[in-house]
SEMIZA-373917 format. One record per residue (C-alpha): residue number from 1; residue in one letter; x, z negated, y negated. Coordinates in steps of 0.5 Angstrom, whole numbers, plus 500, padded with zeros to 3 digits. Example, Ala and Ser with C-alpha at 12.3 -4.5 7.8 and 13.67 -1.06 7.14 Angstrom:
# SEMIZA-373917
<r><k>1</k><r>a</r><xx>525</xx><zz>484</zz><yy>509</yy></r>
<r><k>2</k><r>s</r><xx>527</xx><zz>486</zz><yy>502</yy></r>
//
This chain:
# SEMIZA-373917
<r><k>1</k><r>m</r><xx>500</xx><zz>500</zz><yy>500</yy></r>
<r><k>2</k><r>n</r><xx>503</xx><zz>501</zz><yy>493</yy></r>
<r><k>3</k><r>s</r><xx>503</xx><zz>496</zz><yy>487</yy></r>
<r><k>4</k><r>p</r><xx>496</xx><zz>498</zz><yy>483</yy></r>
<r><k>5</k><r>t</r><xx>492</xx><zz>498</zz><yy>489</yy></r>
<r><k>6</k><r>v</r><xx>495</xx><zz>491</zz><yy>492</yy></r>
<r><k>7</k><r>s</r><xx>494</xx><zz>488</zz><yy>484</yy></r>
<r><k>8</k><r>r</r><xx>486</xx><zz>491</zz><yy>484</yy></r>
<r><k>9</k><r>t</r><xx>485</xx><zz>487</zz><yy>491</yy></r>
<r><k>10</k><r>i</r><xx>488</xx><zz>480</zz><yy>489</yy></r>
<r><k>11</k><r>l</r><xx>484</xx><zz>481</zz><yy>482</yy></r>
<r><k>12</k><r>a</r><xx>478</xx><zz>483</zz><yy>485</yy></r>
<r><k>13</k><r>s</r><xx>479</xx><zz>477</zz><yy>491</yy></r>
<r><k>14</k><r>i</r><xx>480</xx><zz>472</zz><yy>484</yy></r>
<r><k>15</k><r>l</r><xx>474</xx><zz>474</zz><yy>480</yy></r>
<r><k>16</k><r>l</r><xx>469</xx><zz>474</zz><yy>487</yy></r>
<r><k>17</k><r>f</r><xx>472</xx><zz>467</zz><yy>489</yy></r>
<r><k>18</k><r>f</r><xx>471</xx><zz>464</zz><yy>482</yy></r>
<r><k>19</k><r>f</r><xx>463</xx><zz>468</zz><yy>482</yy></r>
<r><k>20</k><r>i</r><xx>462</xx><zz>465</zz><yy>488</yy></r>
<r><k>21</k><r>l</r><xx>465</xx><zz>458</zz><yy>485</yy></r>
<r><k>22</k><r>s</r><xx>460</xx><zz>459</zz><yy>479</yy></r>
<r><k>23</k><r>a</r><xx>454</xx><zz>460</zz><yy>483</yy></r>
<r><k>24</k><r>q</r><xx>455</xx><zz>455</zz><yy>488</yy></r>
<r><k>25</k><r>a</r><xx>456</xx><zz>450</zz><yy>481</yy></r>
<r><k>26</k><r>t</r><xx>448</xx><zz>451</zz><yy>479</yy></r>
<r><k>27</k><r>i</r><xx>445</xx><zz>449</zz><yy>485</yy></r>
<r><k>28</k><r>a</r><xx>443</xx><zz>441</zz><yy>486</yy></r>
<r><k>29</k><r>v</r><xx>441</xx><zz>438</zz><yy>492</yy></r>
<r><k>30</k><r>f</r><xx>435</xx><zz>433</zz><yy>490</yy></r>
<r><k>31</k><r>k</r><xx>435</xx><zz>427</zz><yy>495</yy></r>
<r><k>32</k><r>f</r><xx>428</xx><zz>423</zz><yy>496</yy></r>
<r><k>33</k><r>d</r><xx>427</xx><zz>418</zz><yy>501</yy></r>
<r><k>34</k><r>d</r><xx>420</xx><zz>419</zz><yy>500</yy></r>
<r><k>35</k><r>p</r><xx>417</xx><zz>426</zz><yy>502</yy></r>
<r><k>36</k><r>d</r><xx>411</xx><zz>425</zz><yy>498</yy></r>
<r><k>37</k><r>k</r><xx>415</xx><zz>424</zz><yy>492</yy></r>
<r><k>38</k><r>e</r><xx>419</xx><zz>431</zz><yy>495</yy></r>
<r><k>39</k><r>a</r><xx>413</xx><zz>434</zz><yy>496</yy></r>
<r><k>40</k><r>r</r><xx>410</xx><zz>432</zz><yy>488</yy></r>
<r><k>41</k><r>f</r><xx>418</xx><zz>435</zz><yy>486</yy></r>
<r><k>42</k><r>k</r><xx>417</xx><zz>441</zz><yy>489</yy></r>
<r><k>43</k><r>q</r><xx>410</xx><zz>442</zz><yy>486</yy></r>
<r><k>44</k><r>f</r><xx>412</xx><zz>440</zz><yy>479</yy></r>
<r><k>45</k><r>s</r><xx>418</xx><zz>445</zz><yy>480</yy></r>
<r><k>46</k><r>e</r><xx>414</xx><zz>451</zz><yy>482</yy></r>
<r><k>47</k><r>e</r><xx>408</xx><zz>449</zz><yy>476</yy></r>
<r><k>48</k><r>l</r><xx>413</xx><zz>448</zz><yy>470</yy></r>
<r><k>49</k><r>r</r><xx>415</xx><zz>454</zz><yy>467</yy></r>
<r><k>50</k><r>c</r><xx>423</xx><zz>455</zz><yy>464</yy></r>
<r><k>51</k><r>l</r><xx>422</xx><zz>456</zz><yy>457</yy></r>
<r><k>52</k><r>v</r><xx>429</xx><zz>459</zz><yy>457</yy></r>
<r><k>53</k><r>c</r><xx>427</xx><zz>465</zz><yy>462</yy></r>
<r><k>54</k><r>q</r><xx>419</xx><zz>464</zz><yy>461</yy></r>
<r><k>55</k><r>n</r><xx>418</xx><zz>468</zz><yy>467</yy></r>
<r><k>56</k><r>q</r><xx>421</xx><zz>463</zz><yy>472</yy></r>
<r><k>57</k><r>s</r><xx>418</xx><zz>457</zz><yy>474</yy></r>
<r><k>58</k><r>l</r><xx>424</xx><zz>451</zz><yy>474</yy></r>
<r><k>59</k><r>a</r><xx>426</xx><zz>452</zz><yy>481</yy></r>
<r><k>60</k><r>d</r><xx>427</xx><zz>459</zz><yy>480</yy></r>
<r><k>61</k><r>s</r><xx>431</xx><zz>458</zz><yy>474</yy></r>
<r><k>62</k><r>n</r><xx>439</xx><zz>457</zz><yy>474</yy></r>
<r><k>63</k><r>a</r><xx>439</xx><zz>456</zz><yy>467</yy></r>
<r><k>64</k><r>e</r><xx>442</xx><zz>450</zz><yy>464</yy></r>
<r><k>65</k><r>l</r><xx>436</xx><zz>448</zz><yy>461</yy></r>
<r><k>66</k><r>a</r><xx>431</xx><zz>449</zz><yy>467</yy></r>
<r><k>67</k><r>m</r><xx>436</xx><zz>444</zz><yy>470</yy></r>
<r><k>68</k><r>d</r><xx>436</xx><zz>439</zz><yy>465</yy></r>
<r><k>69</k><r>l</r><xx>429</xx><zz>439</zz><yy>467</yy></r>
<r><k>70</k><r>r</r><xx>429</xx><zz>438</zz><yy>474</yy></r>
<r><k>71</k><r>n</r><xx>434</xx><zz>432</zz><yy>473</yy></r>
<r><k>72</k><r>e</r><xx>428</xx><zz>429</zz><yy>468</yy></r>
<r><k>73</k><r>l</r><xx>423</xx><zz>431</zz><yy>473</yy></r>
<r><k>74</k><r>y</r><xx>428</xx><zz>428</zz><yy>480</yy></r>
<r><k>75</k><r>k</r><xx>428</xx><zz>421</zz><yy>475</yy></r>
<r><k>76</k><r>m</r><xx>420</xx><zz>421</zz><yy>473</yy></r>
<r><k>77</k><r>i</r><xx>419</xx><zz>422</zz><yy>480</yy></r>
<r><k>78</k><r>q</r><xx>424</xx><zz>417</zz><yy>483</yy></r>
<r><k>79</k><r>n</r><xx>421</xx><zz>413</zz><yy>478</yy></r>
<r><k>80</k><r>d</r><xx>414</xx><zz>413</zz><yy>480</yy></r>
<r><k>81</k><r>a</r><xx>411</xx><zz>416</zz><yy>474</yy></r>
<r><k>82</k><r>t</r><xx>404</xx><zz>419</zz><yy>475</yy></r>
<r><k>83</k><r>d</r><xx>402</xx><zz>427</zz><yy>475</yy></r>
<r><k>84</k><r>d</r><xx>399</xx><zz>425</zz><yy>468</yy></r>
<r><k>85</k><r>e</r><xx>405</xx><zz>422</zz><yy>466</yy></r>
<r><k>86</k><r>i</r><xx>410</xx><zz>428</zz><yy>467</yy></r>
<r><k>87</k><r>v</r><xx>405</xx><zz>433</zz><yy>464</yy></r>
<r><k>88</k><r>s</r><xx>404</xx><zz>429</zz><yy>458</yy></r>
<r><k>89</k><r>f</r><xx>412</xx><zz>428</zz><yy>457</yy></r>
<r><k>90</k><r>m</r><xx>413</xx><zz>435</zz><yy>458</yy></r>
<r><k>91</k><r>v</r><xx>407</xx><zz>438</zz><yy>454</yy></r>
<r><k>92</k><r>d</r><xx>410</xx><zz>433</zz><yy>448</yy></r>
<r><k>93</k><r>r</r><xx>417</xx><zz>435</zz><yy>448</yy></r>
<r><k>94</k><r>y</r><xx>416</xx><zz>443</zz><yy>450</yy></r>
<r><k>95</k><r>g</r><xx>409</xx><zz>444</zz><yy>449</yy></r>
<r><k>96</k><r>d</r><xx>403</xx><zz>448</zz><yy>452</yy></r>
<r><k>97</k><r>f</r><xx>407</xx><zz>453</zz><yy>454</yy></r>
<r><k>98</k><r>v</r><xx>412</xx><zz>450</zz><yy>459</yy></r>
<r><k>99</k><r>l</r><xx>406</xx><zz>449</zz><yy>463</yy></r>
<r><k>100</k><r>y</r><xx>403</xx><zz>456</zz><yy>468</yy></r>
<r><k>101</k><r>k</r><xx>397</xx><zz>453</zz><yy>467</yy></r>
<r><k>102</k><r>p</r><xx>396</xx><zz>451</zz><yy>459</yy></r>
<r><k>103</k><r>p</r><xx>389</xx><zz>447</zz><yy>458</yy></r>
<r><k>104</k><r>v</r><xx>382</xx><zz>451</zz><yy>454</yy></r>
<r><k>105</k><r>k</r><xx>383</xx><zz>448</zz><yy>448</yy></r>
<r><k>106</k><r>p</r><xx>383</xx><zz>450</zz><yy>441</yy></r>
<r><k>107</k><r>t</r><xx>391</xx><zz>452</zz><yy>440</yy></r>
<r><k>108</k><r>t</r><xx>391</xx><zz>455</zz><yy>447</yy></r>
<r><k>109</k><r>w</r><xx>384</xx><zz>460</zz><yy>446</yy></r>
<r><k>110</k><r>i</r><xx>388</xx><zz>466</zz><yy>444</yy></r>
<r><k>111</k><r>l</r><xx>391</xx><zz>465</zz><yy>451</yy></r>
<r><k>112</k><r>w</r><xx>386</xx><zz>465</zz><yy>455</yy></r>
<r><k>113</k><r>f</r><xx>380</xx><zz>469</zz><yy>451</yy></r>
<r><k>114</k><r>g</r><xx>386</xx><zz>473</zz><yy>448</yy></r>
<r><k>115</k><r>p</r><xx>386</xx><zz>479</zz><yy>453</yy></r>
<r><k>116</k><r>f</r><xx>378</xx><zz>480</zz><yy>455</yy></r>
<r><k>117</k><r>i</r><xx>377</xx><zz>480</zz><yy>448</yy></r>
<r><k>118</k><r>l</r><xx>383</xx><zz>486</zz><yy>447</yy></r>
<r><k>119</k><r>t</r><xx>380</xx><zz>490</zz><yy>453</yy></r>
<r><k>120</k><r>a</r><xx>373</xx><zz>490</zz><yy>449</yy></r>
<r><k>121</k><r>i</r><xx>376</xx><zz>491</zz><yy>444</yy></r>
<r><k>122</k><r>g</r><xx>379</xx><zz>497</zz><yy>447</yy></r>
<r><k>123</k><r>l</r><xx>373</xx><zz>499</zz><yy>450</yy></r>
<r><k>124</k><r>i</r><xx>368</xx><zz>500</zz><yy>444</yy></r>
<r><k>125</k><r>i</r><xx>373</xx><zz>504</zz><yy>441</yy></r>
<r><k>126</k><r>l</r><xx>374</xx><zz>509</zz><yy>446</yy></r>
<r><k>127</k><r>l</r><xx>367</xx><zz>509</zz><yy>448</yy></r>
<r><k>128</k><r>r</r><xx>365</xx><zz>511</zz><yy>441</yy></r>
<r><k>129</k><r>m</r><xx>371</xx><zz>516</zz><yy>441</yy></r>
<r><k>130</k><r>i</r><xx>367</xx><zz>519</zz><yy>447</yy></r>
<r><k>131</k><r>r</r><xx>361</xx><zz>520</zz><yy>443</yy></r>
<r><k>132</k><r>n</r><xx>364</xx><zz>522</zz><yy>438</yy></r>
<r><k>133</k><r>t</r><xx>367</xx><zz>528</zz><yy>442</yy></r>
<r><k>134</k><r>g</r><xx>361</xx><zz>530</zz><yy>445</yy></r>
<r><k>135</k><r>k</r><xx>357</xx><zz>530</zz><yy>438</yy></r>
<r><k>136</k><r>q</r><xx>363</xx><zz>535</zz><yy>434</yy></r>
<r><k>137</k><r>s</r><xx>363</xx><zz>540</zz><yy>440</yy></r>
<r><k>138</k><r>n</r><xx>355</xx><zz>541</zz><yy>439</yy></r>
<r><k>139</k><r>a</r><xx>356</xx><zz>542</zz><yy>431</yy></r>
<r><k>140</k><r>k</r><xx>352</xx><zz>548</zz><yy>428</yy></r>
<r><k>141</k><r>l</r><xx>356</xx><zz>552</zz><yy>423</yy></r>
<r><k>142</k><r>s</r><xx>352</xx><zz>553</zz><yy>416</yy></r>
<r><k>143</k><r>a</r><xx>351</xx><zz>561</zz><yy>415</yy></r>
<r><k>144</k><r>e</r><xx>357</xx><zz>560</zz><yy>409</yy></r>
<r><k>145</k><r>e</r><xx>362</xx><zz>558</zz><yy>415</yy></r>
<r><k>146</k><r>q</r><xx>359</xx><zz>563</zz><yy>421</yy></r>
<r><k>147</k><r>k</r><xx>361</xx><zz>568</zz><yy>415</yy></r>
<r><k>148</k><r>r</r><xx>368</xx><zz>566</zz><yy>414</yy></r>
<r><k>149</k><r>l</r><xx>369</xx><zz>564</zz><yy>421</yy></r>
<r><k>150</k><r>d</r><xx>367</xx><zz>572</zz><yy>423</yy></r>
<r><k>151</k><r>d</r><xx>372</xx><zz>574</zz><yy>417</yy></r>
<r><k>152</k><r>l</r><xx>378</xx><zz>570</zz><yy>420</yy></r>
<r><k>153</k><r>l</r><xx>376</xx><zz>573</zz><yy>427</yy></r>
<r><k>154</k><r>k</r><xx>375</xx><zz>580</zz><yy>425</yy></r>
<r><k>155</k><r>n</r><xx>383</xx><zz>580</zz><yy>421</yy></r>
<r><k>156</k><r>e</r><xx>386</xx><zz>577</zz><yy>427</yy></r>
<r><k>157</k><r>k</r><xx>384</xx><zz>582</zz><yy>431</yy></r>
<r><k>158</k><r>e</r><xx>387</xx><zz>588</zz><yy>426</yy></r>
<r><k>159</k><r>d</r><xx>393</xx><zz>584</zz><yy>425</yy></r>
<r><k>160</k><r>s</r><xx>394</xx><zz>584</zz><yy>433</yy></r>
<r><k>161</k><r>r</r><xx>392</xx><zz>591</zz><yy>433</yy></r>
<r><k>162</k><r>l</r><xx>398</xx><zz>594</zz><yy>429</yy></r>
//
């Protein structure tokens, strides 16, 4: 083997080694004495949203904030916090956005009803456009407009013969 190939292979091996180490560093294992607490931890990890990733749950995210939230969740469950206390803590600190299913209240109405309202508006606009298209195609020309159209068509025919 020549020297550039060997050095590239060594460099790739070193990079791969550090990549594997960094991936392993983000994985944390939480130990529970009680299977019910572990089940609650898993449930909340799936029901709470990562605020950085936004489309991932705490369980799926590798972001630092998600790790901090998992640690906080672990501590609260180990300290026998109730479900309401956990949800209340997370919502007070991060807002309703942290929940995948935010409660229906005036501040979240747009999240719950906005898509339906936009769909209804879109359907109304579409129906009006369809109705107006049908009316326009059946419109009658006045005598003056018909004469002008005939003249234009006549001139077009004469131009095409030349």
